[in-house]
N, C-alpha and C positions, 0 to 999 in steps of 0.2 A: 504494500500500500504506500509506503514511503517513496519508493521509486516512481510510482504512478504520479504522486503529488509533485515530486521533484521534476519529473518530465513535463507535467502540465504547467508548472510555473516557468520552466525554461522555455517551453514552446510559446507560451503567451508573451513572455518578455521579448522573445525574438520577433513574434508577430507584431507586437506593439512598436518595437524599435524600427522594424522595416516598413510598417504601414504609416505610422504617425497619426493615425486617426483616433480622435477621442469622443466621437459622437456615440451616444448610447446604443443606437441600432447596430453600428459597425463594431463596437466593443462586444456586444452580445454575439454577433456572428463570429468574431474572433475567438471568444471563449468556447462557443459551440464547436467550432472547427478543431480547436485544441483538445477539447473533451473527446470528440470523435476519433481523433488521431491516437490519443492515449488508450481509448477503448479498443481500437484495432490492434495496437501494439500489445495490449494485455491478452487479447484473444489469440494472437499469433505467438504468445509466450516469448516476447522479445524484451521484457522488462528484467534484465539481468545486470550484472556489474559492468559488462562491456558496453551495453546500450545506454545505460544511465549511470555514469561513473560518479555517484555521490561520494565515494571515498576520496575523491580529489576535491579538497575543501578550499577555503579561502587562500591558502598558500599558493594555489595555482594562479590566482589573479596577480599576486605579487610576482610570481615567476614570469607571467606574461608581460608585465611592465618591464622587468629586467631584460627579457628576450627582445622586446620592442626596441629598447635602447641599443642592444647588441646588433640587431638587424640594421638599424640606422647607421651605426658606426661602420659596419661591414659594407653597407651600400656605398658610403662615402669612400672607403678604401678601394673598393672595386672600381668606382668611377675614376679615381686617381690613376689606377692601373690602365684602364681603358683609354683615358684621355692623354696619357703620357706619349711623348713623341715616339719613343721606342718602348713598346709595351714590355715591361719586365715580367713576362709570364714564365713560370717554372713549374709546370703542372706536376703534381705528386699524388700518389696513392699512399695513404697512411692507415695503419690499423689502430683504432681507438678502443681501449677497453671500456666496458660499461659495467657499472656496479648495481644497476637496478635489478630488483627481484621479480617484478611482475611484467607481464606483456605490455600492460598500459604504460609502465615506466619506460620500457624499451621503445615503444612507439613514440612517446613524447620526446625522448632523447634523439632518436633518428630523425624525426620530423623537424626538431629544432635545429639540428645540424643542416638539414636541407633548406630550411627557411632562411638561414643566414647566407647572404650573398657571398659567393666565392667558394662555397663548399657544398658537396652533394654526397649523401649517404648512398653508396653503391651496393653494398652487401651487408647482411646482418647474420650473425650466427657465432656460436662458440664463445659467447661472452664478449664479443667485440664487434665493431662496425668497421667496414672498409670505407674510407672517406676519400673522395677526390677533392683536392685543393688546388686552387688557381695559382697560388704562389707559395713560397716557403713560409712567409709570414702567416698565411691562412692555415698552414699545416702545423703550427706551433702547438705542442701538446698542452701547454698551460691553459689556453682558451677552452679546449675540450674538457680538461679536468674540472675547470670551474663550472661549466655547463652540466657535466656529469654529476657533480656534487649538488648543484641546485635542483636537478631533476630528481635525484635520489631523496632529497629533503621533501619534495612535493609528494612523492609516492608514499602511499600508506600500505603497509604490509598487513 
C-alpha cells in the first residue's frame, strides 16, 4: 500500500509539474488518471522495489544536486577540449571498481558516469565498470571514487 501511495504522489507531482494547470476540473482529471495508472500497475503486480524505489530517500535529491554541478563542470571541460585549436583528445578505457551492493546502486552509478560529459559506461560486471574517457583528465580515478562513495551513501541496503 505504501508503494501505491508513493507512486500516486510521484505521478501526480510529475503530472502537475508538466501540465501546470491548477483548474479544479483539470486537477480532478489528473488525479483520476494517476489513480488509474496506479490501479493498472497494482493489477499487473508491478509495485515492487524496482518500480517504486522508496528506499532511495531524501539523500538522492542531495546527490542529484551534486551530480548536476559535476555535469556542468564536465560540460565546460569538454567544451574547452572541443573548442581548442588542437583538440587534446587521448581516449582511454579504464576499469572503475564499484562498491554498491544493490542493482539500483549499480544502475545509479553507471548512469551517473554516462551522464557526465566526456565519459561513457561501456560495460558492467564483476564489481567494476569499463568506462570510456575522452581525455586523461576525465579518466582520473579520484573523480570516480568520489562519485562511487556518494552513490554508495545514497543506496540503502
